[in-house]
Kinemage of the C-alpha trace (Angstrom):
@kinemage 1
@onewidth
@group {chain A} dominant
@subgroup {mainchain}
@vectorlist {calphas} color= white
{ca met a 1} P -147.655 228.072 174.323
{ca lys a 2} L -149.093 225.141 172.369
{ca gln a 3} L -152.679 223.941 172.934
{ca val a 4} L -153.499 220.312 172.153
{ca ile a 5} L -156.195 217.784 172.610
{ca leu a 6} L -155.433 214.560 174.455
{ca ser a 7} L -158.065 211.736 174.813
{ca ala a 8} L -158.369 210.186 178.016
{ca ile a 9} L -160.416 207.642 180.032
{ca lys a 10} L -161.478 207.881 183.758
{ca arg a 11} L -159.987 205.166 185.657
{ca glu a 12} L -162.623 203.168 187.600
{ca lys a 13} L -159.916 201.526 189.757
{ca thr a 14} L -156.632 202.417 191.392
{ca gly a 15} L -153.562 200.281 192.647
{ca lys a 16} L -150.457 198.748 191.326
{ca glu a 17} L -151.878 195.728 189.764
{ca tyr a 18} L -154.701 197.684 187.935
{ca cys a 19} L -151.985 200.140 186.691
{ca lys a 20} L -149.966 197.312 185.339
{ca lys a 21} L -152.793 195.983 183.300
{ca leu a 22} L -153.437 199.705 181.852
{ca arg a 23} L -149.680 199.828 180.785
{ca lys a 24} L -149.894 196.416 179.040
{ca gln a 25} L -152.850 197.971 177.099
{ca gly a 26} L -150.694 200.982 175.892
{ca leu a 27} L -152.225 203.290 178.509
{ca ile a 28} L -150.427 205.458 180.944
{ca pro a 29} L -152.107 205.880 184.511
{ca ala a 30} L -152.499 209.757 185.372
{ca ile a 31} L -154.172 211.977 187.931
{ca val a 32} L -155.584 215.464 187.491
{ca tyr a 33} L -155.619 217.698 190.227
{ca gly a 34} L -155.774 221.345 191.079
{ca pro a 35} L -157.326 224.262 193.123
{ca arg a 36} L -161.095 223.775 193.545
{ca phe a 37} L -160.852 220.550 191.368
{ca gln a 38} L -161.545 217.128 192.801
{ca pro a 39} L -158.497 214.870 192.115
{ca leu a 40} L -159.524 212.444 188.976
{ca pro a 41} L -157.789 209.319 188.177
{ca ile a 42} L -157.475 208.822 184.505
{ca ala a 43} L -155.385 207.098 181.674
{ca val a 44} L -154.053 208.371 178.409
{ca lys a 45} L -152.671 206.645 175.392
{ca ala a 46} L -148.877 206.131 175.479
{ca asn a 47} L -148.366 206.497 171.689
{ca glu a 48} L -150.540 209.614 171.547
{ca leu a 49} L -148.855 211.392 174.405
{ca glu a 50} L -145.263 210.527 173.349
{ca ser a 51} L -146.003 211.879 169.896
{ca ile a 52} L -147.184 215.228 171.277
{ca leu a 53} L -144.209 215.452 173.586
{ca ile a 54} L -141.794 214.766 170.833
{ca lys a 55} L -143.463 217.192 168.410
{ca his a 56} L -143.596 220.065 170.899
{ca lys a 57} L -140.490 219.188 172.771
{ca gly a 58} L -139.128 222.192 174.807
{ca glu a 59} L -142.426 224.056 174.575
{ca thr a 60} L -145.183 224.558 177.140
{ca ile a 61} L -148.274 222.531 176.304
{ca leu a 62} L -151.720 223.274 177.455
{ca phe a 63} L -153.614 220.129 177.193
{ca thr a 64} L -157.489 219.899 176.672
{ca leu a 65} L -158.086 216.358 178.163
{ca gln a 66} L -161.021 214.931 176.391
{ca leu a 67} L -162.727 212.277 178.632
{ca asn a 68} L -165.401 210.035 177.256
{ca asn a 69} L -166.858 207.707 179.691
{ca gly a 70} L -170.469 207.764 178.701
{ca glu a 71} L -170.675 211.622 178.905
{ca leu a 72} L -168.059 213.695 177.093
{ca thr a 73} L -166.098 215.917 179.610
{ca lys a 74} L -163.316 218.405 178.742
{ca val a 75} L -160.611 219.564 181.391
{ca gln a 76} L -157.649 221.958 180.527
{ca ala a 77} L -154.370 220.942 182.314
{ca leu a 78} L -150.818 221.341 182.312
{ca leu a 79} L -148.329 218.301 182.646
{ca lys a 80} L -146.988 218.989 186.096
{ca glu a 81} L -144.585 215.923 186.369
{ca tyr a 82} L -144.180 212.382 185.384
{ca gln a 83} L -142.426 209.214 186.383
{ca thr a 84} L -140.348 207.037 184.071
{ca his a 85} L -139.231 203.544 184.218
{ca pro a 86} L -135.662 202.949 185.532
{ca ile a 87} L -134.807 200.753 182.717
{ca thr a 88} L -136.919 201.506 179.743
{ca asp a 89} L -137.110 205.232 180.400
{ca lys a 90} L -140.917 204.955 179.353
{ca ile a 91} L -143.505 207.369 181.180
{ca ile a 92} L -145.292 205.240 183.684
{ca his a 93} L -147.321 207.786 185.593
{ca ile a 94} L -148.293 211.310 184.947
{ca asp a 95} L -149.594 214.229 187.110
{ca phe a 96} L -151.701 216.888 185.332
{ca leu a 97} L -152.550 220.161 187.009
{ca ala a 98} L -156.058 221.400 186.055
{ca val a 99} L -156.215 225.083 185.216
{ca his a 100} L -159.123 227.453 184.846
{ca glu a 101} L -159.153 229.766 181.857
{ca lys a 102} L -159.848 233.055 183.660
{ca glu a 103} L -157.542 232.349 186.713
{ca thr a 104} L -153.987 233.061 186.868
{ca ile a 105} L -151.459 230.248 187.879
{ca ser a 106} L -147.653 230.259 188.578
{ca ile a 107} L -145.289 228.244 186.425
{ca asp a 108} L -141.658 227.928 185.546
{ca val a 109} L -140.562 229.149 182.215
{ca pro a 110} L -137.198 228.545 180.527
{ca leu a 111} L -135.006 231.494 179.685
{ca glu a 112} L -133.342 231.660 176.266
{ca phe a 113} L -130.317 233.890 175.916
{ca val a 114} L -129.947 235.534 172.614
{ca gly a 115} L -126.701 237.010 171.288
{ca lys a 116} L -122.975 236.646 171.952
{ca pro a 117} L -121.813 238.969 174.837
{ca val a 118} L -119.041 241.378 173.881
{ca gly a 119} L -117.225 240.323 176.906
{ca ile a 120} L -116.908 236.966 175.499
{ca ser a 121} L -114.973 238.315 172.527
{ca lys a 122} L -112.656 239.914 175.092
{ca gly a 123} L -111.775 236.561 176.818
{ca gly a 124} L -114.616 236.703 179.407
{ca ile a 125} L -116.639 233.683 180.470
{ca leu a 126} L -120.322 233.372 180.546
{ca glu a 127} L -121.629 232.043 183.881
{ca ile a 128} L -125.381 231.382 183.947
{ca leu a 129} L -126.908 230.880 187.349
{ca leu a 130} L -130.613 231.006 186.660
{ca his a 131} L -132.127 228.886 183.705
{ca glu a 132} L -135.733 229.714 184.280
{ca leu a 133} L -138.075 231.997 185.951
{ca thr a 134} L -141.255 231.597 187.824
{ca val a 135} L -144.159 233.691 186.327
{ca glu a 136} L -147.798 234.307 187.213
{ca cys a 137} L -150.339 234.665 184.312
{ca leu a 138} L -153.377 233.330 182.763
{ca pro a 139} L -153.025 229.984 181.134
{ca ser a 140} L -153.493 231.309 177.560
{ca ala a 141} L -150.618 233.817 178.176
{ca ile a 142} L -147.995 231.194 179.208
{ca pro a 143} L -144.914 231.739 177.199
{ca asp a 144} L -142.987 228.795 175.863
{ca lys a 145} L -139.770 230.733 176.819
{ca ile a 146} L -138.572 234.143 177.806
{ca ser a 147} L -135.725 235.419 175.452
{ca val a 148} L -133.309 237.823 176.804
{ca asp a 149} L -130.686 239.652 174.766
{ca ile a 150} L -127.277 239.453 176.281
{ca ser a 151} L -125.190 240.656 173.382
{ca asn a 152} L -124.246 243.942 175.096
{ca leu a 153} L -122.857 242.546 178.284
{ca asp a 154} L -119.284 243.114 178.978
{ca ile a 155} L -116.768 241.602 181.414
{ca gly a 156} L -117.931 242.234 184.933
{ca asp a 157} L -121.588 242.904 184.016
{ca val a 158} L -124.317 241.195 185.936
{ca leu a 159} L -127.850 240.513 184.847
{ca his a 160} L -130.414 240.467 187.485
{ca val a 161} L -134.045 239.126 187.453
{ca lys a 162} L -135.182 242.933 187.565
{ca asn a 163} L -133.449 243.515 184.292
{ca ile a 164} L -135.632 241.053 182.336
{ca lys a 165} L -138.662 242.420 180.456
{ca val a 166} L -141.670 240.216 180.088
{ca pro a 167} L -144.939 240.803 178.050
{ca glu a 168} L -147.962 242.464 179.589
{ca gly a 169} L -150.098 240.165 181.705
{ca ile a 170} L -147.088 238.181 182.841
{ca lys a 171} L -145.667 238.780 186.377
{ca ile a 172} L -142.365 237.480 187.570
{ca leu a 173} L -142.298 236.059 190.917
{ca asp a 174} L -138.656 235.504 191.539
{ca asp a 175} L -136.583 238.018 193.890
{ca pro a 176} L -135.708 240.964 191.485
{ca glu a 177} L -132.332 241.137 192.929
{ca glu a 178} L -131.242 237.552 192.164
{ca thr a 179} L -128.460 236.933 189.731
{ca val a 180} L -129.368 235.454 186.360
{ca leu a 181} L -125.911 235.524 184.730
{ca thr a 182} L -122.553 237.297 184.860
{ca ile a 183} L -119.600 237.833 182.591
{ca val a 184} L -116.419 237.060 184.336
{ca ala a 185} L -112.732 237.381 183.465
{ca glu a 186} L -110.873 234.509 182.063
{ca ala a 187} L -109.002 232.895 184.931
{ca lys a 188} L -106.916 230.621 182.570
{ca glu a 189} L -104.254 233.158 181.822
{ca glu a 190} L -103.641 233.938 185.595
{ca ala a 191} L -103.346 230.205 186.248
{ca glu a 192} L -100.708 229.703 183.522
{ca lys a 193} L -98.899 232.846 184.751
{ca glu a 194} L -98.675 231.382 188.271
{ca val a 195} L -97.462 228.039 186.988
{ca glu a 196} L -94.741 229.806 184.985
{ca glu a 197} L -93.540 231.787 188.191
{ca thr a 198} L -93.436 228.664 190.343
{ca pro a 199} L -90.007 227.175 190.593
{ca glu a 200} L -89.552 223.772 189.569
{ca thr a 201} L -88.607 221.204 192.315
{ca pro a 202} L -85.855 218.966 191.775
{ca ser a 203} L -86.524 215.403 191.687
{ca glu a 204} L -84.934 213.011 194.134
């Protein structure tokens, strides 16, 4: 997990018109909220945030929001979600989730499948049903991704949540019996065989 500092200012006003003015100034309206944290309206520099997201694309980022409105205040937060403009696709609003260094949080972490299953070499098809896991851990222990070696999987094999190993200090919250992926037999050959065996219908 990457930790970065992002400068921010506290918003003194709210409302659509005020937010429009901020965007014209190159700022993105945002809100910081979380357990035992009073919702805080802020704004961040659009170019600074976009640069961070591009540099750390696909990685989990722990932001240290550095607010300077008379008194310097720091808040650790995760980017929970954001809204984009329907035409320009630019970010127009952000929700940050405030976290506490010594308190666990639940978060979705992407799965990374490593290796080529032996079943693929035999004509099998890889069917992925789950692309991420929900885990619980301290903010500092949040992984960018969870790597899973699938090279030994053969046709008919099924990988369940319970089969995935994670580092100490991380707890998986998903159902242990839920299917993550499976290697199924190639259906193409059977389909072609059926076509070959189907008698042709004479045209009228």
